[in-house]
N, C-alpha and C positions, 0 to 999 in steps of 0.2 A: 749699524743698529747699536743703540746704547745698552748698557748692562741691565737696566731695570725692566724693560719689556721682556728680555730673554729670561730673566730670573722669574718674573711673574708668570710667563708662559710655562716655564719648567715646573713651578709650584702647582699650577693649575693641572697640568698633565699628570703630575705625580699623585695628586689627590684623586683625580679621575681613575687612574690605574689602581689605586688602593681600594676604591669603592667597587671595582669590577668583580674581583673574586669573592664569592660568598661561601665557599666550602673549603675545607682544609686541603683537599687534593687539588683544588683549583689554585690555591695559594702556592703549593709546590710547583705546579705547572708554570705559574706566573714567574716564580723565582728562577726556575730553570731556563725558561724562555728569555727572561731578562738578562741573566748572566751569560747565556750562550750568545744572545744577540750582541751584547757589548763586546765580548771577547772576539766574536767573528768579525764585527765591524772594525775593531782595532787592528786585527791581523790583516784583514782585507784592505783597509786603508793604508797600512804600511807597505803592502805589496803592490797595490794597484790603484791608489788614489781614491777618488770619490766613487767611481764605478766599482772598484774592488771592495770598498766599504759597504756598499749596498748589497753586493753578492755575499760578502762575508757575514753581514747582519742577517741575511735571509738564511744562510746555511747554519749559522750559529744559533739563531732563534729556533729553527726546526730541530736541531740536534739537542738543544737544551730542553725543549718540550718533550722530546722522545725519551731522554734519560730519566726525567722526573715523573712520567706518566705511567699509569697502569695499563693493563691489556685493553680495557674498555675505552680508554681515553686516548690511546697512542696515536691513532691516525689523525684525529682532529687536532691534537696538540702539535703534531709535526707540521701539518698544513697551516694551522693558525700562527704558530711561532715563526714559520718561514715567511708568510705573507706580512705579518706584523713587523718582524725584524727588518725586512727589506724596505717596507713602506716607511717605517719609522726612521730608518737611517737616511733615506732619501729626503724626507721632510726635514729632518734635523739638519742635514747638510745644507739644505737650501736656506734655512733660517739662521743657523748659528755656526756654520763651518764644521770643522772636525769634532769639536766638543759637542756641538748640537747634534751631530750625527750619532755620537756615542750615546747621548741621552735619549735620542729618538729610538735608537736600536733597542735600548733597554726597555723603554716604555712600550714600544710597539711589539717587541718579541714577547714580553711578559703578558700583555693584554691579549695578544693573539693566541698564545699557548693556553691561557686560562679559558678563554672563550671557546676555542676549538675543542679543547678537552671536555668541556662541559657539554657542548652540543653532541660530541661523539658518544659520551657516556649516556646521555639521555636517549639517543637513538638506539644504543645497545640494549638498554633496559626495555625500551618499547618493542624491539624485536623479540626479546625473550618473552614478553607478555603476550604478544601475538602468537608466537610459536606454541606456548603453553595452551592457550585457549583453542588454537586450531587442533592440536593433538587431542585434547580432552573432548572436543566435539566429535572427532572421528571415533574415539573409543565409545562414546555414548551412542553414536549413530549405528555402529556395527555390532553392538552388543546383542547377543541372542539370549533370550530368556526362555527357559523351559518351565512350563507350568506343570506342577504336580497336583493332580486332583484326586481326591479320595473317591474310590469307586464303591 
């Protein structure tokens, strides 16, 4: 593969990953997942070749998402970072060798952690909303009124 298609693909993926996070906390998750994915893929690749790079990208992407997320986002950021980091590393390895695997781990881990954290946070707020209205309905339903009438 020549340099120009790899460079164009890298630029396109970088622009797509930059457009994904819309909120500041999502940007933190993206950064953590990307850095973790790259570091994990590099260490995994050094220890176990391309298979080790994929496993390392997944572990690193999940760990990076966990470190940078808050309580509401943590589960989604870990899962998304791990899936994105592993998949990005595998795709990058197939297209551009070791360097492509590192780029893919960064992009996949970052995008996965941002998206997963966002979904997890949205679900958490939705659960809070349901819990509040369910409890207020019970309070209204079981409230007993005593009527005082003038005799």
